[in-house]
Backbone bond lengths (Angstrom), bond angles and torsions (degrees), N, CA, C in turn:
res aa  C-N    CA-C-N  psi(-1)  N-CA   C-N-CA  omega(-1)  CA-C   N-CA-C  phi
1 M - - - 1.439 - - 1.489 113.82 -
2 A 1.316 114.94 168.45 1.470 117.66 -173.93 1.570 108.18 -143.56
3 S 1.302 119.71 172.81 1.420 127.30 175.50 1.592 108.06 -55.52
4 K 1.281 113.23 155.29 1.497 119.82 -176.82 1.579 105.01 -111.49
5 L 1.474 108.35 129.86 1.448 120.08 178.23 1.512 107.42 -106.09
6 I 1.340 117.43 121.61 1.515 119.47 -175.67 1.504 105.05 -127.55
7 G 1.387 116.12 126.28 1.317 123.54 174.54 1.590 112.36 -91.58
8 I 1.311 111.55 132.24 1.443 119.89 -179.64 1.504 109.74 -117.91
9 V 1.373 121.31 101.90 1.439 123.30 -169.60 1.468 111.87 -111.16
10 G 1.341 114.10 131.27 1.522 117.98 179.21 1.481 111.44 -177.57
11 A 1.305 117.23 150.18 1.466 125.14 179.19 1.536 105.63 -70.63
12 T 1.337 112.19 163.36 1.399 121.90 178.23 1.509 111.47 -58.71
13 G 1.307 118.83 133.26 1.459 122.59 178.77 1.510 117.05 86.16
14 T 1.367 116.77 9.24 1.396 118.61 -177.11 1.543 113.73 -103.73
15 G 1.378 117.83 6.70 1.498 121.63 173.71 1.450 117.45 105.57
16 K 1.356 116.04 10.52 1.502 116.21 179.47 1.562 109.53 -60.87
17 S 1.383 113.46 -64.98 1.439 117.12 -176.81 1.470 119.92 -61.86
18 T 1.476 109.77 -34.34 1.476 113.36 -179.55 1.638 109.00 -63.15
19 S 1.279 118.44 -28.02 1.435 123.37 -179.76 1.524 113.60 -55.05
20 I 1.307 114.32 -27.01 1.496 122.93 -176.72 1.569 110.06 -63.47
21 K 1.320 117.20 -31.23 1.444 119.76 -172.88 1.521 113.78 -61.51
22 F 1.270 117.13 -20.04 1.448 120.30 178.60 1.568 114.70 -77.40
23 L 1.235 114.96 -21.52 1.447 120.69 -178.07 1.524 112.23 -75.50
24 D 1.408 113.06 151.13 1.468 120.09 178.01 1.591 106.95 -74.89
25 S 1.312 114.09 117.27 1.574 115.31 -176.16 1.498 109.90 -67.60
26 K 1.288 123.85 -16.18 1.402 127.07 -178.22 1.573 108.62 -79.22
27 E 1.321 118.98 -18.67 1.453 124.73 174.49 1.515 113.92 -110.36
28 T 1.311 120.27 8.85 1.396 123.22 -172.58 1.550 112.39 -127.73
29 Y 1.302 112.97 141.58 1.527 120.64 -178.42 1.534 105.15 -127.64
30 I 1.320 114.60 125.81 1.454 119.88 176.73 1.556 113.62 -106.09
31 I 1.374 114.14 125.32 1.494 120.13 171.78 1.497 103.19 -103.85
32 N 1.290 115.55 112.86 1.476 128.97 176.95 1.392 116.88 -93.09
33 T 1.336 121.09 94.37 1.399 119.16 -176.88 1.540 117.34 -82.69
34 A 1.278 114.49 -20.13 1.513 118.92 -178.97 1.613 104.90 -89.77
35 K 1.284 120.59 -15.85 1.406 125.46 -178.77 1.487 112.70 57.24
36 K 1.443 114.91 39.26 1.459 119.86 175.22 1.499 112.29 -108.84
37 E 1.356 115.48 163.86 1.437 114.84 -177.47 1.456 117.10 -68.34
38 L 1.360 121.06 149.00 1.427 120.17 179.23 1.643 109.46 -81.41
39 P 1.216 118.42 139.29 1.460 125.38 -166.31 1.511 115.69 -85.36
40 F 1.384 121.96 37.82 1.293 120.68 176.29 1.588 110.76 -142.71
41 K 1.317 118.47 152.15 1.411 123.20 -169.94 1.627 111.17 -61.74
42 G 1.244 116.27 130.22 1.504 123.69 175.15 1.536 108.89 80.57
43 A 1.277 124.38 13.61 1.443 125.67 -177.25 1.521 109.29 -59.65
44 D 1.309 113.02 -44.44 1.536 115.19 -173.86 1.514 111.16 -68.16
45 K 1.281 117.78 -25.19 1.451 120.48 175.12 1.559 114.97 -76.66
46 L 1.313 112.25 -32.67 1.478 119.80 -177.82 1.551 111.46 -79.75
47 Y 1.371 112.40 -39.60 1.487 120.25 -177.69 1.539 114.67 -118.87
48 N 1.301 113.14 110.36 1.462 112.14 -178.70 1.580 106.61 -164.47
49 A 1.298 116.96 169.77 1.524 120.84 -175.16 1.471 110.87 -63.29
50 E 1.406 120.66 -36.19 1.413 123.07 177.93 1.566 108.81 -58.10
51 N 1.306 118.94 -43.96 1.440 121.17 -179.63 1.503 112.79 -75.57
52 K 1.284 118.71 -2.58 1.480 126.11 -177.32 1.465 112.41 47.26
53 N 1.350 116.12 45.13 1.445 122.10 171.27 1.503 114.38 -134.72
54 Y 1.343 116.68 24.47 1.378 123.51 -178.69 1.463 116.65 -153.50
55 K 1.343 118.92 134.74 1.500 120.60 175.97 1.452 109.45 -150.25
56 E 1.335 115.16 143.28 1.468 125.25 179.08 1.588 105.78 -98.67
57 V 1.239 117.91 109.37 1.535 124.42 178.50 1.455 112.39 -155.05
58 D 1.280 116.97 139.67 1.480 122.82 -178.98 1.524 112.96 -120.26
59 D 1.274 117.12 -9.29 1.512 117.63 178.32 1.477 113.24 -73.30
60 I 1.313 117.54 127.32 1.423 123.72 -175.15 1.577 112.93 -62.13
61 T 1.287 111.89 -43.61 1.471 116.17 179.80 1.569 110.61 -67.05
62 E 1.253 116.26 -42.58 1.500 117.50 176.79 1.494 114.14 -62.86
63 I 1.260 113.72 -36.47 1.560 119.75 178.48 1.534 106.30 -65.74
64 T 1.315 115.24 -42.23 1.499 114.18 -178.65 1.512 115.04 -65.76
65 R 1.370 112.44 -33.35 1.553 116.18 173.92 1.558 110.20 -72.57
66 L 1.280 117.77 -36.37 1.526 118.31 177.89 1.487 109.66 -64.67
67 L 1.346 122.93 -36.97 1.434 122.01 -179.20 1.491 109.76 -65.14
68 R 1.300 120.86 -38.71 1.488 126.39 175.18 1.528 109.09 -62.63
69 T 1.327 116.44 -45.05 1.499 116.73 -177.87 1.515 112.36 -64.21
70 L 1.362 114.16 -38.52 1.472 115.69 178.93 1.498 112.80 -69.14
71 S 1.338 118.22 -30.76 1.450 124.40 176.65 1.490 110.77 -66.78
72 D 1.306 116.39 -41.33 1.545 121.34 -168.81 1.563 106.26 -87.91
73 K 1.357 117.98 -38.93 1.475 119.59 -164.11 1.568 113.23 -115.03
74 A 1.227 118.29 -3.38 1.481 121.55 -176.46 1.545 114.16 -129.03
75 P 1.339 116.68 59.62 1.475 119.10 -172.41 1.496 117.69 -59.60
76 H 1.381 115.77 -13.42 1.335 121.01 178.50 1.552 113.42 -78.62
77 I 1.320 115.01 -19.87 1.491 121.56 176.16 1.521 111.69 -78.12
78 K 1.311 113.10 115.42 1.512 118.47 176.05 1.501 117.68 -101.18
79 N 1.396 114.17 -24.75 1.457 123.24 -179.10 1.456 112.77 -125.31
80 V 1.312 118.82 129.42 1.403 126.35 172.59 1.497 112.02 -118.16
81 I 1.378 115.41 127.21 1.412 118.00 -179.04 1.488 108.83 -113.11
82 I 1.435 115.30 121.84 1.387 119.57 173.04 1.504 108.66 -95.84
83 E 1.268 121.60 98.94 1.392 131.07 -165.11 1.519 112.35 -85.44
84 D 1.395 116.36 123.23 1.514 121.22 -178.58 1.508 110.07 54.25
85 S 1.258 115.95 55.35 1.479 122.02 -178.13 1.524 114.33 -64.60
86 N 1.312 121.71 -19.11 1.423 123.88 170.95 1.599 112.05 -48.18
87 Y 1.267 117.82 -37.21 1.447 123.79 -178.51 1.476 110.47 -62.13
88 M 1.378 120.64 -30.51 1.491 117.21 178.04 1.448 109.46 -58.66
89 M 1.407 118.77 -46.14 1.518 119.34 -177.04 1.511 108.54 -72.52
90 A 1.320 117.75 -42.94 1.470 120.97 -174.26 1.560 110.65 -59.32
91 F 1.327 115.40 -46.28 1.453 121.39 -178.25 1.550 111.45 -67.68
92 R 1.397 116.25 -36.37 1.450 116.20 176.69 1.533 111.50 -70.65
93 M 1.325 118.70 -35.69 1.419 118.65 176.20 1.509 114.03 -66.63
94 A 1.340 117.45 -34.62 1.445 125.55 -179.91 1.518 105.87 -65.15
95 D 1.348 116.83 -42.41 1.524 120.23 -179.71 1.579 110.95 -60.36
96 K 1.352 114.38 -32.49 1.441 120.27 -173.16 1.502 110.97 -108.77
97 A 1.429 117.56 27.38 1.442 120.41 -177.09 1.529 112.62 -64.33
98 N 1.347 116.48 -31.41 1.448 118.66 -177.80 1.570 111.62 -85.20
99 E 1.249 120.74 -2.24 1.464 123.86 176.59 1.594 109.92 -79.83
100 V 1.332 114.53 132.83 1.453 114.71 175.76 1.484 112.95 -103.41
101 G 1.309 115.51 165.29 1.368 120.45 -178.44 1.609 116.58 88.17
102 F 1.337 115.88 -178.12 1.475 119.53 -173.30 1.532 112.58 -89.20
103 Q 1.331 115.78 -13.14 1.586 117.15 -170.92 1.455 109.87 -58.15
104 K 1.359 122.64 -37.29 1.342 119.00 179.06 1.527 115.99 -60.91
105 F 1.314 118.68 -32.37 1.429 119.34 178.34 1.552 112.55 -75.84
106 T 1.352 115.05 -29.07 1.468 120.73 172.90 1.490 111.39 -64.41
107 V 1.360 117.79 -46.95 1.422 125.56 179.45 1.531 110.44 -61.72
108 L 1.333 117.27 -43.19 1.533 121.05 177.92 1.507 107.85 -62.99
109 A 1.316 117.84 -50.32 1.527 120.44 -179.22 1.520 110.41 -55.86
110 K 1.349 118.76 -42.75 1.492 120.21 179.13 1.535 108.88 -62.16
111 D 1.314 118.15 -43.76 1.424 124.51 -174.94 1.600 106.88 -61.08
112 M 1.334 114.70 -46.91 1.502 117.15 -179.85 1.511 112.19 -68.11
113 V 1.306 120.81 -38.92 1.390 122.82 171.76 1.453 116.88 -60.06
114 D 1.378 115.18 -44.07 1.479 120.02 172.15 1.484 113.83 -58.62
115 L 1.337 117.29 -39.81 1.466 120.00 175.52 1.461 111.65 -60.17
116 F 1.315 118.48 -48.53 1.482 118.08 -174.69 1.615 110.65 -72.53
117 R 1.266 115.93 -33.29 1.428 118.17 177.16 1.564 111.85 -62.77
118 E 1.330 111.59 -44.66 1.491 117.64 177.03 1.516 111.73 -62.60
119 A 1.381 112.91 -42.49 1.562 114.07 179.19 1.438 111.93 -59.79
120 R 1.341 118.95 -35.10 1.474 120.68 -178.31 1.516 113.51 -73.40
121 R 1.343 117.77 -13.53 1.445 118.35 -174.93 1.547 111.27 -97.78
122 L 1.267 117.38 7.23 1.483 122.19 -172.16 1.472 110.84 -84.88
123 R 1.344 117.44 -176.40 1.477 124.33 -179.07 1.499 112.16 -49.83
124 D 1.357 118.31 140.10 1.451 120.31 -173.93 1.499 109.36 -74.56
125 D 1.319 121.88 -7.24 1.496 120.70 -179.67 1.539 108.85 -103.14
126 L 1.329 115.37 7.51 1.449 119.43 178.36 1.434 112.90 -95.19
127 K 1.384 114.90 136.12 1.509 119.39 173.23 1.506 108.99 -115.88
128 I 1.269 114.37 135.51 1.579 117.60 -176.17 1.543 103.75 -118.56
129 F 1.383 114.32 117.84 1.450 115.58 -179.17 1.562 106.15 -104.43
130 Y 1.380 110.79 125.45 1.402 119.80 -176.41 1.518 112.35 -104.25
131 F 1.336 116.98 100.34 1.429 122.18 -174.52 1.553 111.30 -84.11
132 T 1.239 112.86 125.34 1.490 118.26 -178.91 1.482 114.58 -147.02
133 H 1.347 114.98 165.62 1.488 119.88 175.14 1.440 118.42 -91.94
134 P 1.370 123.35 152.77 1.394 122.25 174.02 1.465 115.39 -85.34
135 E 1.376 115.44 161.97 1.450 122.09 178.03 1.543 103.93 -133.93
136 T 1.364 114.56 136.24 1.504 116.63 -175.88 1.598 105.63 -78.06
137 V 1.390 108.32 152.44 1.391 119.89 176.63 1.513 104.51 -117.98
138 E 1.347 112.56 119.51 1.455 119.64 -173.71 1.563 115.00 -118.00
139 D 1.312 113.95 149.00 1.425 123.48 -179.17 1.501 109.40 -138.02
140 G 1.335 115.42 112.74 1.418 123.28 -174.98 1.475 111.38 60.48
141 G 1.318 124.75 28.77 1.411 127.44 175.21 1.498 109.86 94.09
142 E 1.340 121.91 -4.98 1.430 125.24 -176.91 1.581 106.02 -102.61
143 I 1.338 117.14 141.12 1.428 122.24 178.30 1.514 106.63 -79.90
144 V 1.352 117.43 119.15 1.434 123.40 -179.52 1.507 115.02 -108.56
145 G 1.303 115.18 -10.88 1.491 119.34 175.94 1.584 111.33 177.71
146 Y 1.283 112.59 -168.67 1.526 119.92 178.19 1.480 110.55 -132.94
147 K 1.334 114.45 162.47 1.459 121.11 176.57 1.545 109.51 -148.02
148 M 1.279 117.49 165.47 1.456 117.77 174.32 1.520 111.13 -69.53
149 K 1.387 113.91 134.46 1.416 123.59 -174.71 1.517 109.14 -71.85
150 T 1.340 117.92 135.17 1.508 122.65 175.54 1.572 104.98 -124.65
151 S 1.336 113.58 -166.40 1.433 119.35 177.87 1.569 112.51 -90.82
152 G 1.240 117.53 20.28 1.485 118.54 172.46 1.499 116.30 129.35
153 K 1.291 118.34 179.07 1.486 122.57 -175.76 1.513 111.92 -69.04
154 M 1.356 117.52 -31.29 1.400 119.35 -178.62 1.541 111.03 -65.04
155 L 1.338 117.93 -35.81 1.455 120.40 172.61 1.569 113.61 -74.50
156 D 1.348 111.74 -33.99 1.496 115.42 176.50 1.531 113.84 -61.58
157 N 1.336 116.63 -27.04 1.409 122.89 179.48 1.540 111.43 -69.50
158 Q 1.324 117.14 -20.59 1.418 121.99 -175.40 1.512 113.20 -109.96
159 I 1.248 118.78 -18.55 1.518 118.55 -174.65 1.498 108.65 -151.74
160 V 1.320 120.78 134.05 1.420 125.85 174.01 1.580 104.77 -111.15
161 L 1.373 112.53 106.75 1.379 116.55 -179.33 1.423 120.73 -55.32
162 E 1.404 114.23 -44.40 1.375 124.76 -175.40 1.594 112.41 -55.51
163 G 1.342 112.11 -33.97 1.471 119.71 -174.67 1.520 107.42 -70.57
164 L 1.252 127.01 -10.48 1.433 128.97 -175.88 1.598 111.28 -96.38
165 F 1.338 113.74 -4.51 1.485 118.22 -177.92 1.490 109.78 -114.00
166 T 1.328 117.33 136.82 1.440 123.94 168.22 1.542 113.85 -83.89
167 I 1.387 111.43 -29.02 1.471 115.91 178.37 1.470 104.68 -129.30
168 C 1.372 110.54 130.74 1.524 118.46 177.78 1.513 108.44 -145.80
169 L 1.401 111.58 111.07 1.454 118.47 -175.63 1.598 107.94 -106.99
170 Y 1.343 108.99 142.61 1.538 114.41 177.70 1.512 111.02 -111.92
171 T 1.238 118.04 144.81 1.479 123.18 177.93 1.556 107.45 -75.17
172 H 1.340 114.30 148.41 1.460 119.84 174.72 1.545 108.87 -154.46
173 I 1.276 109.40 137.73 1.555 115.92 -174.59 1.551 105.68 -112.78
174 D 1.328 116.81 127.04 1.425 124.51 170.50 1.605 111.50 -101.20
175 E 1.282 111.28 124.42 1.498 116.29 -178.50 1.584 106.11 -87.33
176 N 1.336 115.16 122.96 1.442 118.78 179.63 1.592 115.44 -88.08
177 K 1.215 116.62 161.48 1.516 121.25 -174.96 1.474 110.84 -65.66
178 D 1.381 118.48 -27.73 1.431 119.26 179.78 1.536 113.12 -88.82
179 G 1.315 117.30 15.34 1.415 125.10 174.52 1.522 114.39 83.47
180 T 1.308 118.92 2.84 1.415 121.83 173.57 1.543 111.43 -88.69
181 A 1.293 118.70 174.15 1.486 122.19 -177.84 1.544 106.13 -129.55
182 T 1.290 113.93 146.40 1.463 123.97 173.05 1.541 110.72 -114.84
183 Y 1.379 115.64 118.85 1.347 122.51 -176.03 1.619 114.06 -93.25
184 N 1.283 111.82 123.21 1.513 116.14 -172.98 1.520 114.18 -122.65
185 F 1.264 116.67 167.76 1.483 124.54 161.01 1.500 106.92 -111.48
186 V 1.320 118.27 132.35 1.443 122.96 171.03 1.556 109.44 -87.02
187 T 1.269 122.25 132.30 1.420 124.98 -168.05 1.494 115.19 -107.09
188 N 1.347 117.42 -13.08 1.460 125.50 176.24 1.511 109.26 -151.31
189 R 1.351 115.83 167.49 1.458 117.29 178.65 1.502 113.89 -45.65
190 Y 1.423 111.60 127.05 1.472 118.90 -176.60 1.515 102.90 -147.56
191 K 1.395 115.61 117.01 1.415 119.82 176.11 1.545 107.24 58.66
192 K 1.375 113.89 -117.93 1.469 118.40 -176.80 1.527 112.10 -99.05
193 Y 1.311 117.80 2.62 1.447 120.96 -175.71 1.601 108.93 -92.79
194 P 1.380 116.21 115.54 1.498 118.99 -177.74 1.504 109.97 -85.38
195 A 1.327 118.39 46.18 1.467 122.39 173.60 1.557 109.05 -63.11
196 K 1.449 109.56 155.03 1.424 112.77 -179.20 1.559 110.00 -152.94
197 S 1.300 117.79 150.07 1.417 124.43 173.75 1.509 111.01 -160.11
198 P 1.304 121.86 158.39 1.440 124.05 178.43 1.438 113.65 -51.05
199 D 1.330 121.33 147.58 1.417 126.24 177.48 1.532 110.69 -54.15
200 G 1.350 116.58 122.74 1.445 122.38 173.17 1.479 114.44 80.31
201 M 1.333 119.31 7.94 1.443 120.96 178.42 1.482 110.62 -68.77
202 F 1.378 117.18 -51.77 1.446 121.50 -178.25 1.560 107.94 -106.51
203 A 1.301 117.04 138.91 1.466 120.47 -178.68 1.589 109.61 -75.73
204 D 1.296 116.53 -28.19 1.423 122.71 -172.28 1.478 113.99 -120.34
205 I 1.338 117.00 151.79 1.460 118.44 177.04 1.586 111.41 -73.50
206 K 1.307 115.47 -31.99 1.470 120.08 176.73 1.499 109.75 -120.15
207 I 1.347 116.95 127.83 1.433 122.24 177.00 1.529 110.40 -125.98
208 S 1.290 122.14 162.95 1.440 128.48 175.94 1.539 107.97 -54.31
209 N 1.300 119.36 144.33 1.379 126.53 176.55 1.589 108.61 -77.89
210 N 1.245 117.33 70.86 1.467 127.04 -171.29 1.527 104.48 -127.97
211 L 1.248 118.81 107.86 1.509 121.34 -178.26 1.457 111.10 -66.88
212 Q 1.364 118.86 -35.17 1.440 121.22 176.01 1.530 110.59 -57.21
213 L 1.291 115.12 -49.30 1.445 122.71 -178.85 1.638 105.78 -54.35
214 V 1.209 117.70 -46.79 1.430 125.25 -176.73 1.499 109.38 -61.72
215 A 1.306 115.73 -49.70 1.471 123.89 178.85 1.527 110.84 -59.32
216 N 1.293 120.02 -47.37 1.384 126.14 -177.97 1.607 108.37 -61.66
217 T 1.391 114.97 -44.49 1.459 119.55 -176.75 1.465 107.51 -66.38
218 I 1.307 121.43 -37.14 1.488 120.02 177.42 1.498 114.01 -64.79
219 D 1.386 115.85 -45.01 1.382 124.02 178.96 1.536 111.14 -55.25
220 E 1.321 111.02 -53.36 1.554 116.38 178.87 1.447 111.56 -58.93
221 Y 1.294 117.73 -41.34 1.535 119.59 -175.82 1.575 107.90 -61.48
222 Y 1.297 119.08 -48.34 1.382 121.68 -171.26 1.592 112.79 -86.54
223 N 1.314 116.08 -18.99 1.441 116.18 -177.68 1.597 113.66 -106.09
């Protein structure tokens, strides 16, 4: 067996980051690429440098090394969150904005593939949650589906992110009649959401946006 790589895909404000609050902070490490505040009460006291469970870093190579270090030297860590991972690609492309040609896209694709390959080779009790935004897929001006957002079509020609994940959950919000909203994760293909998970892992198409529930379900399925 190997570590588990889980994609969490959703637009801003749909419950991705809030789902972290259900996890045990003593078993969780957050890699914050956007360096923004976590959106739940007490987050800064639970996750910080002093607790050795939080780091702000956006360099892909450095993140890859950090994952290996956590796997080898922090056996108490069971969950790693790569928060707002889109910024890894965005910042790298911004640094190379003055470079011409396709080489920068090839290098970025290789860095991303190296990151995912390394993530899959880590401790078998380690789960890595890759938080990212969705991008619409259109046909004739009509939205026909969604995909993981990357830094553009040049990169899409070299790497298909979804193919590197066995589990890919999408956020979904149900608006209730009383004016409230229910925040969910979609576990398998539903309407235009191309979510996926192994056969029989999740009993329902929509589950609460609770990462501890997701982590427990994954552990139970494989163990």
